[in-house]
N, C-alpha and C positions, 0 to 999 in steps of 0.2 A: 468720347461717348459714341461718336459715329463709328469708330473702329470696333467697339464692342458690339454694336448692332450688326455691323457687317460680318463679324465672326459668328454671331449667333445665327444670322441668316444663312451663312455658308454651312454651318453645322447641321441646321435643319434640312437644307437642300441635300447634303451628302447623306443624311439619315434616310430621307425619302428615296433617294436613288438606290441605297443599299437595300431597303425594304422591297422596293420594286423589282430589283434584279434578283434577289434571293427567293422571291415568291412569284415565280412566273407560271405557275400551274393554272390552267383554265378553270374558271368557276362559273357555274350557272346559278344565278340568283332568281328564284321564281317568286313572284308576288301574285296577287289575286288575278289580274287580267293580263299581265305581261311578264316577260322574262328578260333578264339582263345577262349578257355573256361578256365576261371580263376576266382579268387575271386576279389571283388572290392578293398580290401586292397592291394593285390599284384599289381593290375592295377594302383592304386594311387602311390605306391612306385616306380614302373617302369617308370611311366610317369614323376614323379619328377626327377628321375635320368636322363632320356633322355633329359628333359628340361635343366638340369644343364650342361650336356655334350654339347648340341647344343649351349647354351649360352656361355660356355667357349670356344668352337671352334670359335664362331663369334668374341669374344673379342680377341682371339689369332690372327685370320686372319685380323681383322680390326685395332688393336691397337699395339699388341706386335710385330708382324713381321715387320711392317713399322718402328717402333721405333728402333728395333734391327738393321735393315739395315742402318738407319741414324747413329746409334752409330758406326757401323762398318766402314762407310765412314768417319766419323769424326776421328776415331782412325787411319785409313790409312793416312788421311791428316796430322795428327799430327806426325806420324812416318816417313813421307816422308823426305828425306834429304833436308836441306835448299838449295835454289838455290845459286850458287856462286854470290858474289856481283859484280855488273857491274864495269868495270874499270873506274877510275875517269879520267876526262879530265885533261891535264896538266894545272897547275896554271899559269896565266899570270905573276905572280911574280917570277922572276928568282933568288931571294935570294941575290941581291946586295944591 
């Protein structure tokens, strides 16, 4: 399993290096009050990273946290002590 993770890490690293080296044109990103001077490869990699982080945050907020709260409530309900059984009414049969 560790070898697979290492291979995936190396593949992502090589992909980032290829993107960075093939896209070396200077880019000016102008926002409201400031400008960012960078290369297009770095801008691509940073935008992909930000997109993954925002998407992961949306999945966390929309799916994982509600499911975790439902699981916590279900565990509390399962761990709650069972209610004492209601006393039974006396039987009309007196045993004679």
